[in-house]
PDB file of N, CA, C and O in Angstrom:
ATOM      1  N   MET A   1     101.044  55.434 206.171  1.00  0.00           N
ATOM      2  CA  MET A   1     100.592  56.457 206.405  1.00  0.00           C
ATOM      3  C   MET A   1      99.679  56.508 205.445  1.00  0.00           C
ATOM      4  O   MET A   1      98.542  56.204 205.808  1.00  0.00           O
ATOM      5  N   LEU A   2      99.881  56.908 203.909  1.00  0.00           N
ATOM      6  CA  LEU A   2      98.807  57.165 203.002  1.00  0.00           C
ATOM      7  C   LEU A   2      97.947  56.072 202.496  1.00  0.00           C
ATOM      8  O   LEU A   2      96.945  56.222 201.797  1.00  0.00           O
ATOM      9  N   VAL A   3      98.473  54.886 202.948  1.00  0.00           N
ATOM     10  CA  VAL A   3      97.575  53.373 202.642  1.00  0.00           C
ATOM     11  C   VAL A   3      96.224  53.138 203.800  1.00  0.00           C
ATOM     12  O   VAL A   3      95.155  52.584 203.543  1.00  0.00           O
ATOM     13  N   ALA A   4      96.650  53.743 205.127  1.00  0.00           N
ATOM     14  CA  ALA A   4      95.731  53.740 206.441  1.00  0.00           C
ATOM     15  C   ALA A   4      94.619  55.168 205.553  1.00  0.00           C
ATOM     16  O   ALA A   4      93.400  54.993 205.561  1.00  0.00           O
ATOM     17  N   THR A   5      95.024  56.066 205.075  1.00  0.00           N
ATOM     18  CA  THR A   5      94.071  57.607 204.862  1.00  0.00           C
ATOM     19  C   THR A   5      93.519  57.028 203.781  1.00  0.00           C
ATOM     20  O   THR A   5      92.481  57.687 203.722  1.00  0.00           O
ATOM     21  N   ALA A   6      93.472  56.378 203.010  1.00  0.00           N
ATOM     22  CA  ALA A   6      93.242  55.567 201.748  1.00  0.00           C
ATOM     23  C   ALA A   6      91.882  54.714 202.050  1.00  0.00           C
ATOM     24  O   ALA A   6      90.838  54.746 201.398  1.00  0.00           O
ATOM     25  N   ALA A   7      92.168  53.963 203.185  1.00  0.00           N
ATOM     26  CA  ALA A   7      91.909  52.697 203.644  1.00  0.00           C
ATOM     27  C   ALA A   7      90.398  53.452 204.331  1.00  0.00           C
ATOM     28  O   ALA A   7      89.209  53.141 204.252  1.00  0.00           O
ATOM     29  N   ALA A   8      91.020  54.394 204.906  1.00  0.00           N
ATOM     30  CA  ALA A   8      89.713  55.408 205.962  1.00  0.00           C
ATOM     31  C   ALA A   8      88.789  56.368 205.012  1.00  0.00           C
ATOM     32  O   ALA A   8      87.622  56.573 205.347  1.00  0.00           O
ATOM     33  N   ALA A   9      89.125  56.736 204.263  1.00  0.00           N
ATOM     34  CA  ALA A   9      88.399  56.955 203.142  1.00  0.00           C
ATOM     35  C   ALA A   9      87.411  55.478 202.231  1.00  0.00           C
ATOM     36  O   ALA A   9      86.220  55.738 202.060  1.00  0.00           O
ATOM     37  N   GLN A  10      87.802  54.330 201.804  1.00  0.00           N
ATOM     38  CA  GLN A  10      87.185  53.401 201.806  1.00  0.00           C
ATOM     39  C   GLN A  10      85.947  53.439 202.402  1.00  0.00           C
ATOM     40  O   GLN A  10      84.909  53.575 201.753  1.00  0.00           O
ATOM     41  N   LEU A  11      86.012  53.275 204.173  1.00  0.00           N
ATOM     42  CA  LEU A  11      85.237  52.801 204.658  1.00  0.00           C
ATOM     43  C   LEU A  11      83.631  54.126 204.243  1.00  0.00           C
ATOM     44  O   LEU A  11      83.509  55.305 203.910  1.00  0.00           O
ATOM     45  N   ARG A  12      82.669  52.864 204.569  1.00  0.00           N
ATOM     46  CA  ARG A  12      81.443  53.753 204.416  1.00  0.00           C
ATOM     47  C   ARG A  12      80.215  53.636 205.108  1.00  0.00           C
ATOM     48  O   ARG A  12      79.941  52.480 204.785  1.00  0.00           O
ATOM     49  N   THR A  13      79.188  54.035 205.897  1.00  0.00           N
ATOM     50  CA  THR A  13      78.362  53.485 206.875  1.00  0.00           C
ATOM     51  C   THR A  13      77.463  54.232 205.983  1.00  0.00           C
ATOM     52  O   THR A  13      77.491  55.349 205.467  1.00  0.00           O
ATOM     53  N   LEU A  14      76.286  52.773 205.975  1.00  0.00           N
ATOM     54  CA  LEU A  14      75.183  52.108 205.812  1.00  0.00           C
ATOM     55  C   LEU A  14      73.582  52.780 206.383  1.00  0.00           C
ATOM     56  O   LEU A  14      73.512  52.402 207.552  1.00  0.00           O
ATOM     57  N   PRO A  15      72.843  53.253 206.190  1.00  0.00           N
ATOM     58  CA  PRO A  15      72.384  53.895 207.005  1.00  0.00           C
ATOM     59  C   PRO A  15      71.309  53.160 207.467  1.00  0.00           C
ATOM     60  O   PRO A  15      70.662  52.518 206.640  1.00  0.00           O
ATOM     61  N   PRO A  16      70.876  53.124 209.091  1.00  0.00           N
ATOM     62  CA  PRO A  16      69.958  51.696 209.800  1.00  0.00           C
ATOM     63  C   PRO A  16      68.673  51.584 208.766  1.00  0.00           C
ATOM     64  O   PRO A  16      68.154  50.588 208.260  1.00  0.00           O
ATOM     65  N   GLU A  17      68.447  52.596 208.679  1.00  0.00           N
ATOM     66  CA  GLU A  17      67.109  52.189 207.702  1.00  0.00           C
ATOM     67  C   GLU A  17      66.628  51.476 206.149  1.00  0.00           C
ATOM     68  O   GLU A  17      65.549  51.202 205.624  1.00  0.00           O
ATOM     69  N   ALA A  18      67.938  51.369 205.801  1.00  0.00           N
ATOM     70  CA  ALA A  18      68.169  51.024 204.336  1.00  0.00           C
ATOM     71  C   ALA A  18      67.907  49.193 203.903  1.00  0.00           C
ATOM     72  O   ALA A  18      68.554  48.327 204.492  1.00  0.00           O
ATOM     73  N   GLN A  19      67.257  48.976 203.216  1.00  0.00           N
ATOM     74  CA  GLN A  19      66.227  47.578 202.690  1.00  0.00           C
ATOM     75  C   GLN A  19      67.559  46.739 201.992  1.00  0.00           C
ATOM     76  O   GLN A  19      68.297  47.345 201.215  1.00  0.00           O
ATOM     77  N   LEU A  20      67.735  45.696 202.237  1.00  0.00           N
ATOM     78  CA  LEU A  20      68.382  44.556 201.669  1.00  0.00           C
ATOM     79  C   LEU A  20      67.607  44.362 201.051  1.00  0.00           C
ATOM     80  O   LEU A  20      66.422  44.292 201.375  1.00  0.00           O
ATOM     81  N   ALA A  21      68.403  44.123 199.233  1.00  0.00           N
ATOM     82  CA  ALA A  21      67.671  43.290 198.508  1.00  0.00           C
ATOM     83  C   ALA A  21      68.500  42.728 197.395  1.00  0.00           C
ATOM     84  O   ALA A  21      69.714  42.661 197.587  1.00  0.00           O
ATOM     85  N   HIS A  22      67.867  42.200 195.940  1.00  0.00           N
ATOM     86  CA  HIS A  22      68.317  42.196 195.011  1.00  0.00           C
ATOM     87  C   HIS A  22      68.123  43.026 193.761  1.00  0.00           C
ATOM     88  O   HIS A  22      66.966  42.983 193.343  1.00  0.00           O
ATOM     89  N   MET A  23      69.006  43.810 193.017  1.00  0.00           N
ATOM     90  CA  MET A  23      68.834  44.880 191.925  1.00  0.00           C
ATOM     91  C   MET A  23      68.754  44.225 190.943  1.00  0.00           C
ATOM     92  O   MET A  23      69.045  43.031 190.878  1.00  0.00           O
ATOM     93  N   SER A  24      68.233  45.108 189.785  1.00  0.00           N
ATOM     94  CA  SER A  24      68.920  44.771 188.437  1.00  0.00           C
ATOM     95  C   SER A  24      68.236  45.935 188.010  1.00  0.00           C
ATOM     96  O   SER A  24      67.217  46.472 188.445  1.00  0.00           O
ATOM     97  N   PHE A  25      69.238  46.314 186.770  1.00  0.00           N
ATOM     98  CA  PHE A  25      68.506  47.294 186.029  1.00  0.00           C
ATOM     99  C   PHE A  25      67.598  47.031 184.970  1.00  0.00           C
ATOM    100  O   PHE A  25      67.729  46.163 184.107  1.00  0.00           O
ATOM    101  N   ILE A  26      66.284  48.178 185.148  1.00  0.00           N
ATOM    102  CA  ILE A  26      65.626  47.129 184.210  1.00  0.00           C
ATOM    103  C   ILE A  26      65.411  48.447 182.873  1.00  0.00           C
ATOM    104  O   ILE A  26      65.168  48.067 181.728  1.00  0.00           O
ATOM    105  N   GLU A  27      65.526  49.894 183.172  1.00  0.00           N
ATOM    106  CA  GLU A  27      65.020  50.953 181.525  1.00  0.00           C
ATOM    107  C   GLU A  27      65.390  52.017 182.734  1.00  0.00           C
ATOM    108  O   GLU A  27      65.277  51.969 183.959  1.00  0.00           O
ATOM    109  N   ALA A  28      65.896  53.019 181.786  1.00  0.00           N
ATOM    110  CA  ALA A  28      66.137  54.277 182.392  1.00  0.00           C
ATOM    111  C   ALA A  28      66.315  54.668 183.294  1.00  0.00           C
ATOM    112  O   ALA A  28      67.355  55.199 183.684  1.00  0.00           O
ATOM    113  N   ASN A  29      64.935  54.435 184.091  1.00  0.00           N
ATOM    114  CA  ASN A  29      64.647  55.534 185.326  1.00  0.00           C
ATOM    115  C   ASN A  29      63.930  54.462 186.103  1.00  0.00           C
ATOM    116  O   ASN A  29      62.892  54.825 186.657  1.00  0.00           O
ATOM    117  N   ALA A  30      64.324  53.117 186.252  1.00  0.00           N
ATOM    118  CA  ALA A  30      63.434  52.073 186.277  1.00  0.00           C
ATOM    119  C   ALA A  30      64.480  50.645 186.928  1.00  0.00           C
ATOM    120  O   ALA A  30      65.473  50.128 186.416  1.00  0.00           O
ATOM    121  N   VAL A  31      64.018  50.436 187.772  1.00  0.00           N
ATOM    122  CA  VAL A  31      64.952  48.846 188.658  1.00  0.00           C
ATOM    123  C   VAL A  31      64.410  47.791 188.460  1.00  0.00           C
ATOM    124  O   VAL A  31      64.142  47.632 187.269  1.00  0.00           O
ATOM    125  N   ASP A  32      64.025  46.705 189.323  1.00  0.00           N
ATOM    126  CA  ASP A  32      63.437  44.869 189.526  1.00  0.00           C
ATOM    127  C   ASP A  32      64.538  45.753 191.197  1.00  0.00           C
ATOM    128  O   ASP A  32      65.600  46.362 191.330  1.00  0.00           O
ATOM    129  N   VAL A  33      63.223  45.199 192.242  1.00  0.00           N
ATOM    130  CA  VAL A  33      64.077  45.037 193.420  1.00  0.00           C
ATOM    131  C   VAL A  33      62.903  43.838 193.828  1.00  0.00           C
ATOM    132  O   VAL A  33      61.675  43.749 193.836  1.00  0.00           O
ATOM    133  N   ASP A  34      64.513  42.673 194.275  1.00  0.00           N
ATOM    134  CA  ASP A  34      63.311  42.008 194.327  1.00  0.00           C
ATOM    135  C   ASP A  34      62.408  41.266 193.958  1.00  0.00           C
ATOM    136  O   ASP A  34      61.606  40.654 194.663  1.00  0.00           O
ATOM    137  N   GLY A  35      62.508  41.288 192.735  1.00  0.00           N
ATOM    138  CA  GLY A  35      61.121  40.693 191.445  1.00  0.00           C
ATOM    139  C   GLY A  35      59.917  41.928 191.468  1.00  0.00           C
ATOM    140  O   GLY A  35      59.047  41.695 190.629  1.00  0.00           O
ATOM    141  N   SER A  36      59.677  43.237 192.280  1.00  0.00           N
ATOM    142  CA  SER A  36      59.141  44.375 191.528  1.00  0.00           C
ATOM    143  C   SER A  36      59.141  45.489 190.874  1.00  0.00           C
ATOM    144  O   SER A  36      59.623  46.276 191.689  1.00  0.00           O
ATOM    145  N   ARG A  37      58.883  46.142 189.805  1.00  0.00           N
ATOM    146  CA  ARG A  37      59.626  47.288 189.396  1.00  0.00           C
ATOM    147  C   ARG A  37      59.347  48.587 190.113  1.00  0.00           C
ATOM    148  O   ARG A  37      58.200  49.010 190.251  1.00  0.00           O
ATOM    149  N   MET A  38      60.005  48.971 190.392  1.00  0.00           N
ATOM    150  CA  MET A  38      60.265  50.619 191.559  1.00  0.00           C
ATOM    151  C   MET A  38      61.211  50.995 190.373  1.00  0.00           C
ATOM    152  O   MET A  38      61.872  50.274 189.626  1.00  0.00           O
ATOM    153  N   GLU A  39      61.063  52.381 190.436  1.00  0.00           N
ATOM    154  CA  GLU A  39      61.180  53.716 189.726  1.00  0.00           C
ATOM    155  C   GLU A  39      62.634  54.696 190.385  1.00  0.00           C
ATOM    156  O   GLU A  39      62.943  54.628 191.575  1.00  0.00           O
ATOM    157  N   LEU A  40      63.069  55.192 189.811  1.00  0.00           N
ATOM    158  CA  LEU A  40      64.591  55.826 190.321  1.00  0.00           C
ATOM    159  C   LEU A  40      63.787  57.037 190.668  1.00  0.00           C
ATOM    160  O   LEU A  40      62.643  57.303 190.300  1.00  0.00           O
ATOM    161  N   SER A  41      64.787  57.898 191.637  1.00  0.00           N
ATOM    162  CA  SER A  41      64.140  59.109 191.772  1.00  0.00           C
ATOM    163  C   SER A  41      65.146  59.999 191.264  1.00  0.00           C
ATOM    164  O   SER A  41      66.349  59.745 191.335  1.00  0.00           O
ATOM    165  N   PRO A  42      64.308  61.821 190.370  1.00  0.00           N
ATOM    166  CA  PRO A  42      66.045  61.886 189.853  1.00  0.00           C
ATOM    167  C   PRO A  42      66.796  62.568 190.833  1.00  0.00           C
ATOM    168  O   PRO A  42      66.592  63.276 191.819  1.00  0.00           O
ATOM    169  N   GLY A  43      67.609  62.157 190.285  1.00  0.00           N
ATOM    170  CA  GLY A  43      69.441  62.540 190.843  1.00  0.00           C
ATOM    171  C   GLY A  43      69.448  61.300 192.200  1.00  0.00           C
ATOM    172  O   GLY A  43      69.762  61.462 193.379  1.00  0.00           O
ATOM    173  N   ALA A  44      68.969  60.050 191.479  1.00  0.00           N
ATOM    174  CA  ALA A  44      69.507  58.970 192.274  1.00  0.00           C
ATOM    175  C   ALA A  44      70.707  58.369 192.334  1.00  0.00           C
ATOM    176  O   ALA A  44      71.271  58.396 191.239  1.00  0.00           O
ATOM    177  N   GLN A  45      71.354  57.807 193.234  1.00  0.00           N
ATOM    178  CA  GLN A  45      72.987  57.932 193.301  1.00  0.00           C
ATOM    179  C   GLN A  45      73.129  55.770 193.365  1.00  0.00           C
ATOM    180  O   GLN A  45      72.565  55.136 194.257  1.00  0.00           O
ATOM    181  N   ILE A  46      73.675  55.322 192.633  1.00  0.00           N
ATOM    182  CA  ILE A  46      73.843  54.546 192.911  1.00  0.00           C
ATOM    183  C   ILE A  46      75.824  54.239 193.128  1.00  0.00           C
ATOM    184  O   ILE A  46      76.634  54.973 192.562  1.00  0.00           O
ATOM    185  N   ARG A  47      76.206  53.177 193.933  1.00  0.00           N
ATOM    186  CA  ARG A  47      77.452  52.939 194.457  1.00  0.00           C
ATOM    187  C   ARG A  47      77.803  51.809 194.255  1.00  0.00           C
ATOM    188  O   ARG A  47      77.139  50.870 194.692  1.00  0.00           O
ATOM    189  N   ASP A  48      78.830  51.643 193.609  1.00  0.00           N
ATOM    190  CA  ASP A  48      79.592  50.479 193.734  1.00  0.00           C
ATOM    191  C   ASP A  48      80.465  49.825 194.958  1.00  0.00           C
ATOM    192  O   ASP A  48      80.993  50.650 195.704  1.00  0.00           O
ATOM    193  N   GLU A  49      80.613  48.870 195.161  1.00  0.00           N
ATOM    194  CA  GLU A  49      81.494  48.268 196.070  1.00  0.00           C
ATOM    195  C   GLU A  49      82.910  48.948 196.578  1.00  0.00           C
ATOM    196  O   GLU A  49      83.521  48.638 197.601  1.00  0.00           O
ATOM    197  N   SER A  50      83.163  49.635 195.914  1.00  0.00           N
ATOM    198  CA  SER A  50      84.271  50.650 196.297  1.00  0.00           C
ATOM    199  C   SER A  50      83.578  52.385 196.629  1.00  0.00           C
ATOM    200  O   SER A  50      84.263  53.367 196.916  1.00  0.00           O
ATOM    201  N   ASN A  51      82.423  52.357 196.518  1.00  0.00           N
ATOM    202  CA  ASN A  51      81.840  53.470 197.053  1.00  0.00           C
ATOM    203  C   ASN A  51      82.008  54.506 195.224  1.00  0.00           C
ATOM    204  O   ASN A  51      82.115  55.730 195.139  1.00  0.00           O
ATOM    205  N   ARG A  52      81.994  54.051 194.680  1.00  0.00           N
ATOM    206  CA  ARG A  52      82.034  55.514 193.475  1.00  0.00           C
ATOM    207  C   ARG A  52      80.757  55.286 192.823  1.00  0.00           C
ATOM    208  O   ARG A  52      80.240  54.170 192.885  1.00  0.00           O
ATOM    209  N   ILE A  53      79.973  56.646 191.947  1.00  0.00           N
ATOM    210  CA  ILE A  53      78.728  56.366 191.828  1.00  0.00           C
ATOM    211  C   ILE A  53      78.931  55.441 190.002  1.00  0.00           C
ATOM    212  O   ILE A  53      79.878  55.577 189.228  1.00  0.00           O
ATOM    213  N   ILE A  54      78.215  54.939 189.893  1.00  0.00           N
ATOM    214  CA  ILE A  54      77.598  54.496 188.849  1.00  0.00           C
ATOM    215  C   ILE A  54      76.503  54.848 187.758  1.00  0.00           C
ATOM    216  O   ILE A  54      75.522  55.479 188.152  1.00  0.00           O
ATOM    217  N   LEU A  55      76.575  54.529 186.551  1.00  0.00           N
ATOM    218  CA  LEU A  55      75.047  54.917 185.807  1.00  0.00           C
ATOM    219  C   LEU A  55      74.311  53.753 185.899  1.00  0.00           C
ATOM    220  O   LEU A  55      74.727  52.711 185.393  1.00  0.00           O
ATOM    221  N   PRO A  56      73.352  53.812 186.441  1.00  0.00           N
ATOM    222  CA  PRO A  56      72.413  52.430 186.703  1.00  0.00           C
ATOM    223  C   PRO A  56      72.254  51.698 185.415  1.00  0.00           C
ATOM    224  O   PRO A  56      71.215  51.043 185.490  1.00  0.00           O
ATOM    225  N   VAL A  57      72.760  51.553 184.422  1.00  0.00           N
ATOM    226  CA  VAL A  57      72.519  50.927 183.845  1.00  0.00           C
ATOM    227  C   VAL A  57      73.888  49.999 183.621  1.00  0.00           C
ATOM    228  O   VAL A  57      74.147  49.096 182.825  1.00  0.00           O
ATOM    229  N   ALA A  58      74.589  50.594 184.616  1.00  0.00           N
ATOM    230  CA  ALA A  58      75.892  49.583 185.159  1.00  0.00           C
ATOM    231  C   ALA A  58      76.103  49.135 185.951  1.00  0.00           C
ATOM    232  O   ALA A  58      77.202  49.054 186.499  1.00  0.00           O
ATOM    233  N   LEU A  59      74.551  48.451 186.445  1.00  0.00           N
ATOM    234  CA  LEU A  59      74.207  48.072 188.132  1.00  0.00           C
ATOM    235  C   LEU A  59      74.452  46.764 187.466  1.00  0.00           C
ATOM    236  O   LEU A  59      74.180  46.685 186.268  1.00  0.00           O
ATOM    237  N   PRO A  60      74.990  45.595 188.167  1.00  0.00           N
ATOM    238  CA  PRO A  60      74.840  44.357 187.398  1.00  0.00           C
ATOM    239  C   PRO A  60      73.869  43.459 188.077  1.00  0.00           C
ATOM    240  O   PRO A  60      73.555  43.644 189.253  1.00  0.00           O
ATOM    241  N   PRO A  61      73.395  42.507 187.370  1.00  0.00           N
ATOM    242  CA  PRO A  61      71.986  41.384 187.285  1.00  0.00           C
ATOM    243  C   PRO A  61      72.154  41.395 188.942  1.00  0.00           C
ATOM    244  O   PRO A  61      73.095  41.664 189.688  1.00  0.00           O
ATOM    245  N   ALA A  62      70.801  40.977 189.145  1.00  0.00           N
ATOM    246  CA  ALA A  62      70.606  40.949 190.558  1.00  0.00           C
ATOM    247  C   ALA A  62      71.847  41.108 191.563  1.00  0.00           C
ATOM    248  O   ALA A  62      72.414  40.075 191.921  1.00  0.00           O
ATOM    249  N   SER A  63      72.231  42.169 191.967  1.00  0.00           N
ATOM    250  CA  SER A  63      73.005  42.799 192.886  1.00  0.00           C
ATOM    251  C   SER A  63      72.360  42.753 194.209  1.00  0.00           C
ATOM    252  O   SER A  63      71.213  43.185 194.328  1.00  0.00           O
ATOM    253  N   LEU A  64      73.016  42.252 195.238  1.00  0.00           N
ATOM    254  CA  LEU A  64      72.854  42.171 196.576  1.00  0.00           C
ATOM    255  C   LEU A  64      73.652  43.646 197.014  1.00  0.00           C
ATOM    256  O   LEU A  64      74.845  43.932 197.125  1.00  0.00           O
ATOM    257  N   VAL A  65      72.337  44.455 197.210  1.00  0.00           N
ATOM    258  CA  VAL A  65      71.911  46.071 197.772  1.00  0.00           C
ATOM    259  C   VAL A  65      71.432  46.281 198.894  1.00  0.00           C
ATOM    260  O   VAL A  65      70.409  45.704 199.264  1.00  0.00           O
ATOM    261  N   CYS A  66      72.067  47.125 199.623  1.00  0.00           N
ATOM    262  CA  CYS A  66      70.820  48.169 200.553  1.00  0.00           C
ATOM    263  C   CYS A  66      70.498  49.561 199.591  1.00  0.00           C
ATOM    264  O   CYS A  66      71.105  50.110 198.671  1.00  0.00           O
ATOM    265  N   TYR A  67      69.139  49.842 200.349  1.00  0.00           N
ATOM    266  CA  TYR A  67      68.822  50.888 199.558  1.00  0.00           C
ATOM    267  C   TYR A  67      68.073  51.992 200.546  1.00  0.00           C
ATOM    268  O   TYR A  67      68.061  51.976 201.777  1.00  0.00           O
ATOM    269  N   VAL A  68      67.618  52.698 199.893  1.00  0.00           N
ATOM    270  CA  VAL A  68      66.593  53.660 200.810  1.00  0.00           C
ATOM    271  C   VAL A  68      65.922  54.562 200.035  1.00  0.00           C
ATOM    272  O   VAL A  68      66.607  55.322 199.352  1.00  0.00           O
ATOM    273  N   VAL A  69      64.622  54.653 199.987  1.00  0.00           N
ATOM    274  CA  VAL A  69      63.783  55.432 198.978  1.00  0.00           C
ATOM    275  C   VAL A  69      63.161  56.820 199.751  1.00  0.00           C
ATOM    276  O   VAL A  69      62.947  57.099 200.930  1.00  0.00           O
ATOM    277  N   ASP A  70      63.004  57.469 198.590  1.00  0.00           N
ATOM    278  CA  ASP A  70      62.589  59.182 199.074  1.00  0.00           C
ATOM    279  C   ASP A  70      61.277  59.375 199.500  1.00  0.00           C
ATOM    280  O   ASP A  70      60.516  58.411 199.423  1.00  0.00           O
ATOM    281  N   ALA A  71      60.907  60.328 199.891  1.00  0.00           N
ATOM    282  CA  ALA A  71      59.287  60.587 200.068  1.00  0.00           C
ATOM    283  C   ALA A  71      58.510  59.691 199.353  1.00  0.00           C
ATOM    284  O   ALA A  71      57.750  58.908 199.924  1.00  0.00           O
ATOM    285  N   ASP A  72      58.649  59.746 198.040  1.00  0.00           N
ATOM    286  CA  ASP A  72      57.651  59.392 197.413  1.00  0.00           C
ATOM    287  C   ASP A  72      57.925  57.897 196.417  1.00  0.00           C
ATOM    288  O   ASP A  72      57.780  57.602 195.231  1.00  0.00           O
ATOM    289  N   GLY A  73      58.348  57.276 197.529  1.00  0.00           N
ATOM    290  CA  GLY A  73      58.499  55.713 197.482  1.00  0.00           C
ATOM    291  C   GLY A  73      60.042  55.018 196.374  1.00  0.00           C
ATOM    292  O   GLY A  73      60.519  53.906 196.151  1.00  0.00           O
ATOM    293  N   ARG A  74      60.319  56.335 195.986  1.00  0.00           N
ATOM    294  CA  ARG A  74      61.382  55.751 194.829  1.00  0.00           C
ATOM    295  C   ARG A  74      62.519  55.832 195.219  1.00  0.00           C
ATOM    296  O   ARG A  74      62.789  56.771 195.968  1.00  0.00           O
ATOM    297  N   VAL A  75      63.415  55.014 194.898  1.00  0.00           N
ATOM    298  CA  VAL A  75      64.428  54.242 194.976  1.00  0.00           C
ATOM    299  C   VAL A  75      65.763  55.611 194.652  1.00  0.00           C
ATOM    300  O   VAL A  75      65.991  56.074 193.534  1.00  0.00           O
ATOM    301  N   HIS A  76      66.304  55.926 195.631  1.00  0.00           N
ATOM    302  CA  HIS A  76      67.066  57.330 195.511  1.00  0.00           C
ATOM    303  C   HIS A  76      68.549  57.256 196.029  1.00  0.00           C
ATOM    304  O   HIS A  76      69.537  57.984 195.929  1.00  0.00           O
ATOM    305  N   ARG A  77      68.212  55.842 196.734  1.00  0.00           N
ATOM    306  CA  ARG A  77      70.272  55.977 197.231  1.00  0.00           C
ATOM    307  C   ARG A  77      70.661  54.285 197.460  1.00  0.00           C
ATOM    308  O   ARG A  77      70.609  53.661 198.520  1.00  0.00           O
ATOM    309  N   VAL A  78      71.047  53.798 196.152  1.00  0.00           N
ATOM    310  CA  VAL A  78      71.516  52.619 196.311  1.00  0.00           C
ATOM    311  C   VAL A  78      73.593  52.036 196.801  1.00  0.00           C
ATOM    312  O   VAL A  78      74.584  52.659 196.419  1.00  0.00           O
ATOM    313  N   TRP A  79      73.605  51.209 197.367  1.00  0.00           N
ATOM    314  CA  TRP A  79      75.059  50.610 197.791  1.00  0.00           C
ATOM    315  C   TRP A  79      74.913  49.290 196.961  1.00  0.00           C
ATOM    316  O   TRP A  79      73.839  48.734 196.731  1.00  0.00           O
ATOM    317  N   ILE A  80      76.234  48.837 196.514  1.00  0.00           N
ATOM    318  CA  ILE A  80      75.862  47.134 195.712  1.00  0.00           C
ATOM    319  C   ILE A  80      76.945  46.782 197.142  1.00  0.00           C
ATOM    320  O   ILE A  80      78.083  47.234 197.274  1.00  0.00           O
ATOM    321  N   LEU A  81      76.309  45.967 198.005  1.00  0.00           N
ATOM    322  CA  LEU A  81      77.221  45.342 198.645  1.00  0.00           C
ATOM    323  C   LEU A  81      78.585  44.295 198.871  1.00  0.00           C
ATOM    324  O   LEU A  81      78.485  43.095 198.615  1.00  0.00           O
ATOM    325  N   THR A  82      79.585  44.773 199.272  1.00  0.00           N
ATOM    326  CA  THR A  82      80.959  43.897 199.303  1.00  0.00           C
ATOM    327  C   THR A  82      80.790  42.672 200.103  1.00  0.00           C
ATOM    328  O   THR A  82      80.381  42.933 201.234  1.00  0.00           O
ATOM    329  N   PRO A  83      80.989  41.322 199.858  1.00  0.00           N
ATOM    330  CA  PRO A  83      81.057  40.065 200.705  1.00  0.00           C
ATOM    331  C   PRO A  83      81.299  40.742 202.139  1.00  0.00           C
ATOM    332  O   PRO A  83      80.272  41.008 202.764  1.00  0.00           O
ATOM    333  N   GLU A  84      82.180  40.965 202.570  1.00  0.00           N
ATOM    334  CA  GLU A  84      81.770  41.406 204.135  1.00  0.00           C
ATOM    335  C   GLU A  84      80.652  42.563 204.927  1.00  0.00           C
ATOM    336  O   GLU A  84      80.556  42.562 206.154  1.00  0.00           O
ATOM    337  N   GLU A  85      79.845  43.524 204.062  1.00  0.00           N
ATOM    338  CA  GLU A  85      78.850  44.603 204.168  1.00  0.00           C
ATOM    339  C   GLU A  85      77.301  43.152 204.014  1.00  0.00           C
ATOM    340  O   GLU A  85      76.354  43.244 204.796  1.00  0.00           O
ATOM    341  N   ALA A  86      77.335  42.078 203.027  1.00  0.00           N
ATOM    342  CA  ALA A  86      76.571  41.470 203.256  1.00  0.00           C
ATOM    343  C   ALA A  86      76.547  40.443 204.363  1.00  0.00           C
ATOM    344  O   ALA A  86      75.429  40.057 204.703  1.00  0.00           O
ATOM    345  N   ALA A  87      77.930  39.777 205.175  1.00  0.00           N
ATOM    346  CA  ALA A  87      77.752  38.927 206.110  1.00  0.00           C
ATOM    347  C   ALA A  87      77.474  39.974 207.332  1.00  0.00           C
ATOM    348  O   ALA A  87      76.920  39.513 208.331  1.00  0.00           O
ATOM    349  N   ARG A  88      77.765  41.113 207.315  1.00  0.00           N
ATOM    350  CA  ARG A  88      77.008  42.267 208.573  1.00  0.00           C
ATOM    351  C   ARG A  88      75.672  42.280 208.595  1.00  0.00           C
ATOM    352  O   ARG A  88      74.902  42.072 209.532  1.00  0.00           O
ATOM    353  N   ARG A  89      75.509  42.493 207.692  1.00  0.00           N
ATOM    354  CA  ARG A  89      73.514  42.572 207.091  1.00  0.00           C
ATOM    355  C   ARG A  89      72.941  41.496 207.180  1.00  0.00           C
ATOM    356  O   ARG A  89      71.729  41.361 207.348  1.00  0.00           O
ATOM    357  N   GLY A  90      73.673  40.704 207.086  1.00  0.00           N
ATOM    358  CA  GLY A  90      72.555  39.261 206.560  1.00  0.00           C
ATOM    359  C   GLY A  90      72.135  38.311 207.731  1.00  0.00           C
ATOM    360  O   GLY A  90      71.410  37.340 207.509  1.00  0.00           O
TER     361      GLY A  90
END
């Protein structure tokens, strides 16, 4: 029973408007998104494959991600994709 509960907690739903890209950390509040520099929004969140929030500096280079931007066009939420998520989004 506990295993099923833990597995259910790991499921995540990516927003349909999330864009697919390769992303790398550049500096303090900037990331490279498919070769273009983009700013991170205040309070931006980056989640790893286990859905844990990580610091931007911990973003592995050229990570395949889904991301959404805020009203000002800054990167606001990022999800590093698992192989299964990448196959579904592919």
